[in-house]
N, C-alpha and C positions, 0 to 999 in steps of 0.2 A: 790782663783785661778781657772782660767779657765780650763776646761777640755781638754786633749789631743784631736787633731781632730781626727773623726773617717773618714772611706772611704764616708760616706754620707755627711760630713760636711766639708773635707779638699778642699780647693780652688784648681782649676787646674792650672797646670803651662802650659805656653805657649812656645813653641819652634820654633823659626824661622831657618828653615834650609836653608842653603846658599851654593851653588857650588862657589868655589874659581873663580877669573877672569881668561880670557883666556891666555893660555900658547902657546909657539911657536908650541909645538907637538898638542894641541888641534886645533889651526888654520889648521894645516895640516891632521887632523882626523888621529892621531897616538895615539896607545894606551898609556896612560900615568897612571901608577899605582904608585909603590913605587920609580919611580925616580923623583928627585927633580929638576924641570924645570921651568925657570924663567917666568914670567908673560910677555905678549906682552906690547906693549904701549896701546893698547886698554884694555888689562887686567887691567893695573894701573888705566886708566880711569874708568873701571867698578867698581873697588875698592872704588875709591873717589866717586861714585854715592852711592855706599853702606853706605858710611860713613855718607853722607848727610842724607839718610834714617834712619839711627842710631841715628843721633843726635835728631830725633824727635820721636822716637819708645818707648820712657820710658822703657829702657831695665835696667834688673838688673844685667846681667852677660854676658860674651862673651867667648865662649868655642872654640876652634880650634883642627883641626886635627895637628898632629906634623910635617907634611910637609910643606916645607918652602912657596909653592904657597898658602896655606890656611892661614898661619900666616901673610905673607905679605898682603893677601886680607883684613885681619881684622884691619890692622895698622889704617887707616882711622878711622873706627869705634871707636877704642881704643881712638883715639885723640877727636873725636866730644863727646864721651860719658864720658871720664875720667876715665872709667873702665879699669881694668887690664885683659888681655886676659889669661885664663887658658888653657892649652895644655891637650887634652884626647888622649893619643896613642891608644886607640881602635877605634878612628875615622879615622884612616890612610885609604888611598884607598886601594882597593884589589890589590894584586899582579898579574898581567897579565902573568907573566911567559915568554913564548917566544914570546908574543905579544907586550912586552914592546918597544916602540919606533919605532913600524911598524904599517903600514896601513892594514886594512883587506883584500885589494887585495894582498899585500905582503904576508899575512899570507896564502891566498888561494893558492898561487903559491908555496910556500915552505912546507906547512902542510894541503894539500887539504882534507884529512879524517879527521883530527882533526877539521879543522875549520868549515867542514860542521857539525860535531856532536855538535860543540859549538853553532853554529847558530841555530840548531834544538832545542837544549835544554842546554842552558848556565849553569843551575844549576847542571844538572847530569853530564856534561862533560866539565869541566873547561879545559883551554888551557893547554897544556903539562908545567910542572913547575910552573903553578900558584896556586894561593889560592882556597881553596873550597869556592865557592860562599855562600853556605848556612851557613858555619862557619863564613864567613864575616858578613852576615846578622845577625847572633846571636850576635856576639862581638859587632856590631854597635847598633842593637836594645836594649841590655843590657845597653850599655853606655847611650843612651838617656834616658831611663827609670830611670837609677840611677840620671841623671841630674835633671829630672822631679821631683823625688821624694825628692830631697834634697832642692828643690826651689818651694814649693807650694805657689801659686799665682804669682810666679816669671815670667819674660818675659826674655828668653834667646836667645841670637843670637848664631847659632852654623855654624862655617865655616868649610866645609869637601868637600866631592867628590860626583862626578856624579854617578858612579857606585855603591858606597857604599850606597848612600841615597836612591836609587831606590830599591836596595835588601832590605834595613832596612823598607822602606815604605811598601814591600810587606809582610815582616813579621810582622809588627806591625798592618796591616790592614788585615791579613788574606789572602793575596794573593798569590799563589804559587810563590816561588822564579824562578822557570823555565819559568815564564811569565814576567819577570821583563822587557826585551828587547821590548816587544810587547806592555804591559800595560803602560808602562811608558818609552817611547823611549828616553827621554832625559830631561835633567834639565839644563835650560840655566844658562850661567856664571851670578852669583851674582843676581839671580832672586830669590823671596822669596817663600819657602813652609812653611805654618803655621799648626802647629800641636799642638793639646791641649791634654793634659794628666791629667786625674781625676783619683785619685787613682790606677794608673798604667794602665787605661785604655785610649789609644789613640783614636783620631778622627782628621780626615784630614779636616782643614777648607779652605785651599786654596792651589793652586799648580802652581809653576813656574810663579809668578805674577812679572812683571817689578816693580823695586824701586820706580819709579814715580807713580805706581798704587796702592801700597801695603799700607795698613792701619799702 
């Protein structure tokens, strides 16, 4: 009988983090958190390109946020791989509170003081009615580490959201969450960010790589 793997022998898991395809609100630079917004035609096209990439990526699993825009983005990858997408509730996008469906300019007009505080330090000053960004970072990071721990040696496509992923990357890589807007200004729709996790220790291998250039 082979001994159980130890932290020194356990194979790393590879997570491919992907922001969903473009939605109507994202095309208009509106905050899109817990609202379930449809993909644009360009978003559907981006999802198809992701599906082509997934077909050659030797994936072992597909995991998505519960929000429809993420699940719809994963559908072409499900078809090209034959895998079943698993929904992970803790990968839902952060709730932006009063910002939902609004642009930054609209927020600055209606809530100037709160918006200025948010821009200055978004982790310490979430928008009124919104989720605590540090709590979102914690739940998302824990979900990814659970996925990796359950699949040593596995290759997992994870389809979720822009702000959640940026907060989670900060948490996993030891970057203050207050810096997420500055250090990680944005994740492109359906680009690939590759994270390797070995015995609970994450490493960033690539960030924001278009599907036609990703390994």
